[in-house]
Wavefront OBJ file of the C-alpha trace (Angstrom):
o trace
v 128.097 -97.026 218.217
v 131.716 -96.821 219.148
v 132.969 -99.366 221.660
v 136.460 -99.666 223.042
v 135.857 -103.401 223.398
v 133.031 -105.600 222.259
v 130.164 -105.848 224.778
v 130.195 -108.628 227.372
v 126.591 -109.859 227.061
v 125.723 -112.208 224.205
v 122.754 -110.089 223.093
v 124.704 -106.840 222.920
v 127.709 -108.576 221.352
v 125.457 -109.925 218.576
v 124.078 -106.423 217.917
v 127.581 -104.961 217.989
v 128.912 -107.458 215.434
v 125.792 -107.138 213.266
v 126.396 -103.398 212.922
v 130.165 -103.781 212.458
v 129.812 -106.478 209.778
v 127.052 -104.751 207.813
v 128.879 -101.413 207.963
v 132.094 -103.066 206.751
v 130.336 -104.836 203.903
v 128.558 -101.639 202.880
v 131.922 -99.811 202.867
v 133.683 -102.572 200.902
v 130.930 -102.554 198.304
v 130.910 -98.744 198.123
v 134.669 -98.666 197.593
v 134.337 -101.115 194.688
v 136.297 -103.826 196.517
v 133.691 -106.494 195.865
v 130.238 -107.635 196.850
v 131.126 -110.732 198.860
v 133.307 -111.492 201.876
v 134.526 -114.569 203.683
v 135.356 -115.018 207.390
v 139.074 -114.470 206.726
v 138.387 -110.987 205.351
v 136.192 -110.308 208.371
v 139.060 -111.326 210.639
v 141.490 -109.074 208.795
v 139.287 -105.968 208.873
v 137.461 -106.352 212.195
v 139.819 -108.484 214.243
v 137.220 -111.141 215.047
v 138.559 -114.692 214.797
v 137.366 -116.244 211.520
v 135.732 -119.198 213.283
v 133.840 -116.837 215.596
v 133.016 -114.588 212.648
v 131.265 -117.448 210.869
v 128.747 -117.609 213.737
v 127.932 -113.929 213.336
v 127.795 -114.155 209.545
v 125.478 -117.166 209.697
v 123.279 -115.360 212.209
v 122.942 -112.495 209.719
v 121.940 -115.022 207.044
v 119.222 -116.268 209.410
v 118.103 -112.652 209.934
v 118.018 -112.276 206.110
v 120.543 -109.424 206.196
v 123.133 -111.530 204.343
v 123.022 -114.408 201.911
v 125.660 -117.123 201.586
v 126.564 -118.787 198.291
v 127.844 -122.304 197.622
v 131.453 -121.061 197.896
v 130.902 -119.881 201.468
v 130.993 -116.203 200.513
v 128.578 -113.769 202.158
v 126.752 -110.952 200.406
v 124.426 -108.185 201.582
v 120.723 -108.645 200.936
v 118.658 -105.570 200.125
v 117.676 -105.279 203.821
v 121.304 -105.813 204.876
v 122.497 -103.093 202.527
v 119.911 -100.681 203.911
v 120.939 -101.441 207.488
v 124.641 -101.174 206.630
v 124.039 -97.817 204.950
v 122.246 -96.475 208.041
v 124.984 -97.657 210.402
v 127.666 -96.241 208.106
v 125.856 -92.900 207.829
v 125.435 -92.705 211.607
v 129.095 -93.564 212.209
v 130.349 -90.896 209.809
v 127.613 -88.290 210.293
v 130.078 -85.692 211.574
v 132.189 -86.070 208.431
v 129.382 -86.092 205.895
v 127.029 -83.452 207.309
v 127.689 -79.843 206.447
v 128.817 -77.337 209.019
v 127.546 -73.795 209.302
v 127.933 -71.966 205.998
v 128.709 -75.102 204.010
v 126.510 -77.247 201.788
v 122.761 -77.056 202.137
v 120.284 -79.910 202.347
v 119.975 -80.017 198.548
v 123.708 -80.522 197.874
v 124.482 -83.707 195.932
v 127.098 -84.653 198.525
v 124.334 -85.998 200.765
v 123.582 -88.764 198.266
v 126.502 -91.045 199.155
v 129.710 -91.285 201.146
v 131.839 -91.116 197.974
v 130.172 -87.891 196.851
v 130.520 -86.429 200.346
v 134.249 -87.202 200.298
v 134.627 -85.479 196.924
v 132.683 -82.458 198.082
v 134.649 -82.270 201.348
v 137.929 -82.494 199.432
v 136.783 -79.680 197.157
v 135.942 -77.464 200.118
v 139.232 -78.296 201.888
v 141.204 -77.424 198.761
v 139.343 -74.158 198.305
v 137.674 -75.457 195.171
v 134.075 -74.990 194.258
v 131.660 -77.735 195.201
v 128.362 -78.539 193.573
v 124.902 -78.045 194.932
v 121.846 -79.920 193.805
v 118.621 -78.351 192.670
l 1 2 3 4 5 6 7 8 9 10 11 12 13 14 15 16 17 18 19 20 21 22 23 24 25 26 27 28 29 30 31 32 33 34 35 36 37 38 39 40 41 42 43 44 45 46 47 48 49 50 51 52 53 54 55 56 57 58 59 60 61 62 63 64 65 66 67 68 69 70 71 72 73 74 75 76 77 78 79 80 81 82 83 84 85 86 87 88 89 90 91 92 93 94 95 96 97 98 99 100 101 102 103 104 105 106 107 108 109 110 111 112 113 114 115 116 117 118 119 120 121 122 123 124 125 126 127 128 129 130 131 132 133
């Protein structure tokens, strides 16, 4: 979901921040920037005040999508990673899905965002890209 501003109702705002946080954490992990975040990092990337962010992070712990360690750092659970991956894939579907005449369903670029980026870069540069199978 793309919102110009966060939703007004508490229920929709909680869903909005759940998706934003899990997508961010999935991206950070996928980029090799670490497995854990704190509210300050959340504030820097998503613009939510750190004190407000703690509420959303703790809610995700309650929902068992995140865990929190003794240092106050949050990490994706297996369920949280799966949800973050789905949100990320939905958000970037236009970038990672092939267009007409491009990669087929068996191309390795469908396995992850990083592989899709590499494949897309290869196509943009006129280079050969790899197909699975």
